[in-house]
C-alpha positions as CSV (number, residue, x, y, z in Angstrom):
1,M,12.1,-7.4,-20.1
2,A,10.4,-4.3,-18.6
3,K,7.1,-5.0,-16.8
4,P,4.1,-3.5,-18.5
5,D,2.5,-0.4,-16.8
6,I,-0.6,-1.0,-14.7
7,L,-3.0,1.8,-14.3
8,I,-4.5,2.2,-10.8
9,T,-7.2,4.3,-9.5
10,T,-9.3,4.6,-6.3
11,T,-12.4,5.1,-8.4
12,H,-14.4,2.2,-10.0
13,T,-13.8,3.4,-13.5
14,F,-11.3,5.2,-15.8
15,E,-12.8,8.1,-17.6
16,G,-12.7,7.7,-21.4
17,R,-11.7,4.0,-21.0
18,R,-13.9,0.9,-21.0
19,I,-13.5,-2.2,-18.7
20,V,-13.7,-5.2,-20.9
21,E,-12.7,-8.0,-18.3
22,Y,-12.7,-8.3,-14.7
23,H,-10.0,-10.7,-13.0
24,G,-11.0,-10.4,-9.4
25,L,-9.8,-9.0,-6.2
26,V,-6.0,-8.4,-5.8
27,S,-4.3,-7.3,-2.7
28,G,-0.8,-6.7,-1.4
29,D,0.5,-6.3,2.2
30,A,3.6,-4.9,3.9
31,I,4.6,-5.3,7.5
32,L,7.5,-3.2,8.5
33,G,9.1,-2.8,11.9
34,A,9.6,0.7,13.6
35,N,12.7,0.3,15.8
36,M,12.9,1.3,19.4
37,F,14.8,4.5,18.8
38,R,12.1,5.6,16.2
39,D,9.4,4.8,18.8
40,M,11.4,6.9,21.5
41,F,11.9,9.8,19.1
42,A,8.4,9.8,17.9
43,S,7.2,9.9,21.5
44,L,9.3,13.0,22.1
45,R,7.9,14.6,18.9
46,D,4.3,13.9,20.2
47,M,5.2,15.8,23.4
48,V,6.9,18.7,21.8
49,G,5.1,18.8,18.4
50,G,6.2,18.5,14.8
51,R,6.4,15.8,12.3
52,S,8.1,12.3,12.5
53,G,10.2,12.1,9.6
54,S,11.4,8.6,10.4
55,Y,7.8,7.1,10.7
56,E,6.8,9.2,7.5
57,K,9.6,7.4,5.7
58,V,8.5,3.8,6.9
59,L,4.9,4.6,6.1
60,R,6.0,5.6,2.5
61,S,8.0,2.6,2.1
62,A,5.1,0.3,3.4
63,K,2.6,1.9,1.3
64,T,4.9,1.5,-1.8
65,E,5.6,-2.3,-1.1
66,A,1.9,-2.9,-0.6
67,I,1.0,-1.4,-3.9
68,E,3.8,-3.1,-5.7
69,D,2.7,-6.4,-4.3
70,M,-1.0,-5.8,-5.4
71,L,0.1,-4.7,-8.8
72,E,2.3,-7.9,-9.2
73,S,-0.7,-9.9,-8.4
74,A,-2.8,-8.1,-11.0
75,R,0.0,-8.6,-13.7
76,E,-0.1,-12.4,-12.8
77,R,-3.9,-12.4,-13.5
78,G,-3.4,-10.7,-17.0
79,A,-4.8,-7.4,-16.0
80,N,-3.6,-3.9,-17.2
81,A,-5.5,-1.8,-14.5
82,V,-6.6,-1.9,-11.0
83,V,-9.8,-0.1,-9.9
84,G,-11.3,0.7,-6.5
85,V,-8.0,0.7,-4.8
86,D,-8.2,1.0,-1.1
87,L,-5.2,1.4,1.4
88,D,-5.6,0.4,5.0
89,Y,-3.1,1.1,7.8
90,E,-2.8,-0.7,11.2
91,T,-0.2,-0.5,13.9
92,I,0.6,-3.8,15.6
93,Q,2.0,-3.8,19.1
94,V,4.6,-6.7,19.6
95,Q,5.6,-8.4,22.9
96,D,8.7,-6.4,23.5
97,G,6.8,-3.1,23.6
98,G,7.7,-1.9,20.1
99,S,5.3,-1.7,17.2
100,M,5.1,-2.6,13.6
101,L,3.2,-1.0,10.7
102,M,1.0,-3.0,8.5
103,V,-0.4,-1.5,5.2
104,S,-2.8,-3.4,3.0
105,A,-3.6,-2.4,-0.6
106,T,-6.7,-3.9,-2.2
107,G,-8.6,-3.4,-5.5
108,T,-10.1,-5.3,-8.6
109,A,-7.9,-6.3,-11.4
110,V,-9.2,-5.4,-14.7
111,V,-8.6,-5.1,-18.4
112,I,-9.2,-1.7,-19.9
113,E,-9.3,-0.5,-23.5
């Protein structure tokens, strides 16, 4: 059975739609490791300039996982939309000198008509 689509927005309303129920705060988190080689190549990119494709890929993946986690929480509450979505990013330094990327997605689960 396919999961129903859930609409998401960073605004607090959907134009032309009415919020009829509020189901509370929902969130999703993803923490992904960035390995030593990515860190090393990213440091080189910092020195010579340019984009770090490997970090961009990790960032996209973490963002997608955090949003999907948030949407699953909204589905469990019976919502068909999430409003006021905010994404937060943090780099966590670990003991071995590496780093991990944390992405958090939060919003308010609602029912719209």
